[in-house]
C-alpha positions in Angstrom: 93.6 95.4 140.6 95.0 94.9 144.1 96.3 91.5 142.9 98.6 93.2 140.4 102.2 94.3 140.9 103.3 97.0 138.6 106.9 96.3 137.5 108.9 99.0 135.6 112.2 98.5 133.9 114.7 101.3 133.5 118.3 102.0 132.6 119.4 105.6 132.8 116.0 106.9 132.1 115.2 108.7 135.3 112.7 111.3 134.1 110.6 108.8 132.1 110.2 106.6 135.2 109.4 109.5 137.4 106.6 110.5 135.0 105.2 107.0 135.2 105.4 107.0 139.0 103.7 110.4 139.3 100.8 109.2 137.2 100.5 106.0 139.3 100.6 107.9 142.6 98.5 110.8 141.5 95.9 109.6 144.0 96.6 108.6 147.6 95.5 105.0 147.0 97.4 103.3 144.1 95.3 100.7 142.3 98.2 98.3 142.4 99.1 96.1 145.3 102.7 97.0 144.9 105.1 98.9 142.6 108.5 97.5 141.6 111.3 99.4 139.7 114.3 97.5 138.6 117.3 99.6 137.6 120.9 98.9 136.5 123.9 101.0 137.6 121.6 103.8 138.7 123.3 107.0 139.8 121.1 107.5 142.9 118.7 110.1 141.4 115.8 107.8 141.0 116.2 106.3 144.4 116.4 109.8 146.0 113.3 110.9 144.1 111.3 107.9 145.3 112.3 108.6 148.9 111.6 112.3 148.7 108.1 111.7 147.3 107.4 109.0 149.9 106.3 106.6 147.3 105.9 102.9 148.4 108.1 101.5 145.7 110.3 98.4 145.9 113.4 99.8 144.1 116.2 97.5 143.1 119.4 98.8 141.6 121.7 96.1 140.2 125.5 96.6 140.4 125.7 95.5 136.7 123.8 96.0 133.6 121.1 93.4 133.7 120.0 94.0 130.1 116.3 93.7 129.1 116.3 89.9 129.8 117.9 90.1 133.3 115.7 93.0 134.2 112.5 91.2 133.2 113.6 88.1 135.1 114.3 90.2 138.3 111.0 92.1 138.0 108.9 88.9 137.8 110.9 87.3 140.7 110.3 90.4 142.9 106.6 90.5 142.0 106.2 86.9 142.9 108.0 87.4 146.2 105.6 90.2 147.0 102.7 87.8 146.8 101.1 89.1 143.6 98.9 87.1 141.3 99.7 89.2 138.3 102.6 91.4 137.2 102.0 94.2 134.7 105.4 94.7 133.1 106.3 97.9 131.3 109.5 99.5 130.2 110.4 103.1 131.0 108.7 104.1 127.7 105.5 102.1 128.5 102.1 103.4 129.6 99.8 102.7 132.5 96.2 102.7 131.2 94.2 101.5 134.2 91.2 100.6 132.0 93.4 98.4 129.8 95.1 96.8 132.8 91.7 96.0 134.4 90.4 94.5 131.1 93.5 92.3 130.9 93.1 91.1 134.5 89.5 90.2 133.8 90.5 88.3 130.7 93.2 86.5 132.6 90.9 85.6 135.5 88.3 84.3 133.1 90.3 81.3 131.9 92.3 78.4 133.2 96.1 78.4 133.3 96.5 81.7 131.5 100.2 82.6 131.9 100.1 85.9 130.0 97.6 88.4 128.7 98.7 90.8 125.9 97.0 93.9 124.7 96.3 94.9 121.1 99.6 96.7 120.2 99.3 99.9 118.1 102.5 101.0 116.5 102.4 104.7 115.5 106.1 104.6 114.2 105.2 101.8 111.8 102.7 103.6 109.7 100.0 103.5 112.5 99.7 99.7 112.1 98.5 97.1 114.5 100.9 94.3 115.4 100.2 90.8 114.0 99.2 88.1 116.5 102.2 85.9 117.2 100.6 82.5 116.8 103.8 80.9 115.8 107.1 80.5 117.5 108.8 81.1 114.2 109.3 84.9 114.0 109.1 85.2 110.2 105.9 83.3 109.8 103.6 85.6 111.7 100.3 86.0 109.8 96.8 87.5 110.1 96.8 91.2 110.7 95.7 92.1 114.2 92.7 94.4 114.6 90.8 95.9 117.5 88.0 93.5 116.7 89.8 90.4 117.9 87.8 88.3 120.3 89.0 88.2 123.9 90.9 85.1 124.6 92.5 84.6 121.1 95.5 82.4 121.9 99.0 83.4 120.8 102.5 82.0 121.4 104.2 85.2 122.6 104.3 89.0 122.5 106.4 91.8 123.7 106.9 92.1 127.5 106.3 95.8 127.3 102.7 96.1 128.4 102.2 92.4 129.1 100.3 91.1 132.1 102.1 88.0 133.4 100.7 85.4 135.8 103.1 84.9 138.7 102.1 81.3 139.2 104.5 80.0 136.6 107.3 81.7 138.5 106.3 79.7 141.6 106.4 76.6 139.4 110.0 77.3 138.5 109.3 78.8 135.0 111.6 81.8 134.6 112.8 84.3 132.0 116.2 83.3 130.5 118.0 86.3 132.0 121.3 85.3 130.5 120.0 86.3 127.0 120.8 89.8 128.2 119.1 91.7 125.3 116.7 90.7 122.6 114.0 88.0 122.2 113.7 87.3 126.0 109.9 87.7 125.6 109.9 85.0 122.9 112.0 82.7 125.0 109.7 83.1 128.0 106.6 82.6 125.8 108.0 79.3 124.6 108.7 78.3 128.3 105.1 79.1 129.2 103.9 77.0 126.3 106.1 74.1 127.4 104.6 74.4 130.9 101.1 74.2 129.5 100.3 77.8 130.3 98.1 79.6 127.8 98.8 83.1 126.4 96.0 85.3 125.1 95.2 88.6 123.4 92.8 90.9 125.2 90.7 92.8 122.6 89.6 95.4 125.2 93.1 96.6 125.9 95.3 98.7 123.6 99.0 99.5 124.1 100.7 102.2 122.1 104.1 100.7 121.2 106.8 103.4 120.5 109.3 100.8 119.3 111.9 102.4 117.0 111.2 102.2 113.2 112.5 104.1 110.2 110.5 104.3 107.0 112.2 103.2 103.8 111.3 102.2 100.2 111.6 98.7 98.7 110.3 98.1 95.1 108.2 101.3 95.4 106.6 100.1 98.5 107.0 101.5 102.0 108.6 99.3 104.5 109.6 99.9 108.1 113.1 99.1 109.4 113.8 98.5 113.1 116.1 101.3 114.1 118.4 99.6 116.6 122.1 100.4 117.5 124.8 98.6 115.6 125.7 96.3 118.6 122.2 95.0 118.8 122.8 92.9 115.8 125.1 90.5 117.8 122.3 89.6 120.3 119.5 89.5 117.7 120.8 86.4 116.0 122.8 84.8 118.9 119.7 84.7 121.2 117.5 83.2 118.5 120.0 80.3 118.2 120.2 79.9 122.0 116.4 79.9 122.2 116.1 77.4 119.4 118.5 75.1 121.1 116.8 75.3 124.5 113.1 75.4 123.7 110.8 72.4 123.2 110.1 72.1 119.5 112.9 74.5 118.8 113.9 72.7 115.6 111.1 74.7 113.8 112.5 77.9 115.0 116.0 76.8 114.1 114.9 76.0 110.5 113.4 79.4 110.3 116.7 81.1 110.9 117.9 80.5 107.4 115.4 82.7 105.6 115.6 85.2 108.5 119.4 85.4 108.0 118.9 86.1 104.3 116.3 88.8 105.1 118.6 90.4 107.6 121.5 90.4 105.2 119.4 92.2 102.6 118.1 94.8 105.1 121.6 95.4 106.5 123.2 95.9 103.1 120.4 98.1 101.7 119.3 100.2 104.6 121.4 100.0 107.7 124.3 102.3 108.7 127.7 100.7 109.0 126.7 97.5 107.2 130.1 95.8 107.4 130.2 96.1 111.2 126.6 94.9 111.5 127.4 91.8 109.3 130.5 91.1 111.4 128.4 91.3 114.6 125.6 89.2 113.2 127.9 86.3 112.3 129.8 86.7 115.5 126.5 86.4 117.4 125.5 83.3 115.3 128.9 81.7 116.0 128.6 82.4 119.8 125.0 81.1 119.9 126.2 77.8 118.3 128.9 77.6 121.0 126.2 78.3 123.8 127.8 81.6 124.8 125.3 83.7 126.7 125.1 86.7 129.0 126.4 90.2 128.2 128.8 89.8 125.3 131.6 92.1 124.2 129.2 94.6 122.7 128.5 97.4 123.6 
């Protein structure tokens, strides 16, 4: 794995990142060729801990809140500049399973023009389910339940960046994450960019990632459903960025058309299950309006 750069995202989550770094540097010789941590508005604690432990970490602390999109963009840029072939990207709540990473590297090296390798994604907070393969760029049309029996190399369109293994060659070809999305759907946008650049994305059956994404259990027509438990302000970026991606991506018309049923679904979920529904609805429509006007970056929320 000496061709892999481990790249960790953080924002005011010092202890979580230190736990990850301790596990990586538990032995004298890290299995990664380099380790990158990208922070935003850090208070100096993380940088001090890295220095005190003598860890060879490339630490970047932005003087503004990069958001998840800007953070991923910066991590991939730094990993490419360090000369890596692959970047294993995780958030502060991610995990470093060396066997899984090795399996993903082997799957990526086995094919031509593989731009991303994704693990099976297990979601304990969603009833212990496996995430569905994202074969379509249209978020609400995902189909075919993902299981641990999937063949190595099954092709998908995108997946979460948390636990993804990204090839760094697309970076060198000028394919980058849209950092101006700031928060939400940046992994979808990058996946569509990889597709447009003729880079393949695959699921690795021999790698599993435990995704602790926030969900809350609810009932609908006597059936259990799981609601993404995000802050109120997140609603603004959720819809704004989908519109921006649809306008930018090749074949984005299909995604754009899908926004109508997605909007209706979001309206129902907000009205029935979310806290402060009026504020959320206002932010949703504000985000949609700003997306149509091509307003990007960190918005007025939070």
